N, C-alpha and C positions, 0 to 999 in steps of 0.2 A: 503494499500500500504505500502511496506517496503523500507526503505532507508538505503543503507550501511552506517556503522558508519565511517565518515571521520575523519582526523587528528584533525580538529577543534572540533570534538565531544568527544575526547578521555578524557576529564576531567569532563565528565558528573558524575562520581562517586565522584568527589572532591566538588561538589556544596554543600555548607552548607544548612542544612535544608531539608525539604521534607520528604515524607515517601515513603518507597520502599517496594513492595511486592515481595517475592522470592518464586518460586516454587521449593519444594525440589524434588531431584530425587526420583523415586519410589523405588528402590531397597535400602536396608539398607547399603550395603557396598558402594555404589555410594554417599548415603547421607553422610555417614562418611568421605568420600573423598572431599565432597563439604564444609564441616564445615569449614576449614581454610579459604576458599574464602569468606564465609559468614562473618566471623570475620574481614576479610580485608575490606568488605563493611562498617562494623560498624565503623572502624578506618577512612574510607574515609567520612563517614556521622556521625560525632560525635553529631550532633545536630539533627539527623533524627530518625524516628522510622522504625525499621525493623520488618515486620511480615512474617513469613514463613508459607506457605501453604504445608501441608504434608499428605499422606496417614496415616490412623489411626495407622497402626503398626510402622510407622516411626516417628510419632509426639513426642513419649516419648524422643527420642534422642534429638530433637531439643529443647525440654523443659529443658534440661540440659545446653544448650549454653547461658551463661548469656548475650551475646551480642544481642540476639534475644529478642525483646520487647513482643512479642506475637506469639503464634502458633495456627494456624487454622487447625484443623484436619478433614479430610473428608473421606468419604467412597470412595474406588477405583471404585465403580460402579456409582458414581455421574456424572451428565453430565456437560459440560462446562458451560451451561446455569444456571444451579443450583449454581454453584461456583461464576459465575458472579452476581447472585443475592445476594449471601452471601457477596461479596465484597461490593456490592452498599449499603447493610444494615449497614455495619460496620460504625462506626463513625470516619472514617479515610479517608482522601482525598489523595489517592495515585498519586504521580507524575511520578513514574518510577517502572518498574517492571523487573525482571531478570528470564529467564527460560533457562534450558539446555536440556530439552527433552519434547516431546508432551505428556501432561497428563491433567486431567480435570481442574487442577488449571491454566495451561498455556492457555488453551482455555478460562477460566474464566476471566482472564486478559484482553483479547480481547473483551469479551462480556460486560465487565464493563468499556470499553473504557479508560483504563488508558493511559494516552498521550504518554509516552515513554516506549516501550516495548522492551527490549533488550534481545538477547539470541544467541545462536550458530546457524549458516545458515543450519541447517538439512531440508531436503525437507518437512517433515511432520510438521516442527516447523514455518518454514517461514510465512505461512499464518496469524500466530498470531503475528508476530513481526512488529514493525514500524522501528526498528534499529538492523538489524542483525550484529553480532560482529564476524568477521572471525578471527581466530588465526591460522597462518601459522607456522609450526615448521619444523626446516630442518630435512632432513633425517639422522638417526644415531641410537645409541643404544636405547634399549626400556626405555622408560620413565614412571615412576609410574603415575598411573591414576589421583592422586591428582593434577599433574601438568596441566591437561586439565583444571581444575577450576581456578587454580592460574594464569595461563597465561592470562585466559579471563578477570580476574580482573585487571591484569597488563595493559592490552590493554585499560582499562578504567581509568588508571591513578592512581589505588590504589597501595599499597605496599603490594604485597601477601607473601613475604618470610620472614616476621618479625616473631621472635620467639613467640611473643605473639598470634599469629595465631594458634599455634600448642598445647598449653596448655590443659591438661585434667581437667575435672571438680573436684571440692573439693570432696576428698574420706572420707569415714567414716573411724574410727579407726578399723584396723584388730585385730583379735585375736593373742595371742602368738604363737599357734600351726600353722604350715604351712597348709594353706587351698589351695587346688588345685581344679580347675574346669576342669571337663573332658566333651567333646563334641563328643560323638561318632557317631552322625548323621550329616547330612548336607542339607541344603535347596537348595543346588546347583546341587543335583543329585547323584544317586547311585555311579557313577564313582569317585566322590570326596571322598568316605568313605573307611577308613582302615577298614580291616575285624574285625568283632566284637569280634571274639576270641581273637585278639591280644589286644583289649581293655579290656577284661576280664582278662587277664594276667597281664596287666599294671596295672588295677585297684587294683588288689589283692595285687600286690606288694606295691602300693602306701599306701593302707590301714594300713600297718604296721608302719607308722610314720607320716602320713598326714591326715588331715581333708578333706576327698573327698566329692565333691559335683559334681552331674551329671545333666548337662544343656541339655534340649530337644531343639532340632533344630526347627526354625520356619518352621511350617507346616509339620514337620516329626519328630514326638515325639517317634516313635517306637524304634529306636535304644537305645535311653537313657532308656526307660522303660525296654527293653530286658537286657541291662547291669545291671541295678539296680536288676532285678530278677537273673540273672546269678551268681552275687556275693553275693546273699543272703541278700542284704540291698535295698529293693525298697524305704525305706525312704530317700535315698541319692538323689533320683530324685527331682529336684527343681519343685515345684508346682506353682510358681508366675506368675503374668501376664507381660505384655511387660514393664510396669512401673517398677515392682518390680525386673525384672531381671537385669536391669542396676545397681540398688543399690546392689543386691546381688554379682554381678561380681566385683563390687568395693571393696568388703570385702575379695575378693580372692587374695592370694599372686601370683598366677600363673594360667594359663590356658594352656592345651593341647588338640587339638582337629583337626578336618578335616577343610579344607577350606571351609568357610561358613559365613553366617551373624553374628553368635554369636561372633567368635574371633574378628570381626571388632568392635563389641559393646565393648568387653572387652578392646580392645586397645584404644578406645575413652574414657573409664573410667580410663585409666591408669594402667591396670592389664597387666603384662608382659605375652605374649602369645607365644607359640610354636605351629605352624601351619604346619600339613601335607598336602603338595601340590601333587596333581595328574595330572589332565588334564589342570588346568589353569597355568598361568604364573606368578610366585611369583614377578619377577621384575616389573611387571605391576599392580598386585593387592594384594600384601602382606598387612597386617593390617599396618596402618600408624604408623611409628616411628622407630628408629633404634634399641631401646631397644628389639624389638619383633623379634624372629627368625622363621625359617622355615626349614623343611626337605623336599628335593625333589630329587627323583631319576630321572635323565634325561634318557629316553628311546628313541627309534627312532620315536615314535608317540607322544611325549611329545608336549603340547600345543595345543591338539586337541580340548579343550574345549566343548567336548561331555558330556552330562549329563548321558549317558549310554555307558559303554565301550563295543564296538563290538568285541574285542580281548580277551587277558588273563589278563587285568588289572593289568599288571606287575608294572606299575608306582607306585601303592600302595602296591602291594604284596610284593615287594622287601624291604620295609621298615620293620626293625626288632624291636621288643620290646627293646631289648638290646640297639639299635641305639637311640630309643626314651628317654629311661632312661638316657642314657649318655649325650644327648643334654639337658634334664631336669636339670641334676646336674649342668652342666656348665651354664645354663641361670638363675636358680633359687638360686644357692648357695649364701650366703651372701657375 
């Protein structure tokens, strides 16, 4: 049975001690947006243990968050019962859990009978919660998605907007020559991709003065492989796994690419990013941090959020190579 969080319960996150299980959002961009909120949990539980349960492709991100004590990676096809058993087998007695969406970990928290299970009151999430936490925001301008997670923690009594919640992990030394990561694909769908021919022109220009690395998108490496072939440098295409790509992105001075998971990982690692937006809304889901910029041509159908464009793809087609190079000079110049 679920019990709405009352005003007397709003300091739950401030109780000293105890161990808390957190279910990471499944999508990489959403996981990045939830990191500041999890850091706020750490500040609210200075003497507790924080364990994040995350899909295998998202877990490397959480292993970079120093405030997280342990990360449990799981297969996305795992059942809630499987996750519940994993939780029971851990030598950790959880007193609370937090979940923002329904996934195997969230169901696992219920199977493991964690006493206080908090989360947003979504229909498919409610059956797994004991304490739904509703955050009502006034009608107004578009808010960045990070606030969804931060206001949740504020409702629990944490301090979400502290600067320490937004710091990036320690970065390895970068080389003297400017290194730029190019992301010509996107795991968000074809409609989010700038034409490959434009990336070919852009890359050939950048090769004259920069160290170029081409990063394949999650689940869609084709455009990166094609770009490497078109510019005659297939060795530019990064070959590392999910763990290695984070460290590689941190060695880059900048990134330019389509709206997708990779720019969010780069921003998380502190790499300045210029992101080309099409059907998505940058005010809502741009990479986190004011040092990152975006290019977006607002057209009548902007904000459609469609993975495949049924029209002429003008939101991306109207962005020119010259415009991108100009924005890169402004963003990446010392």
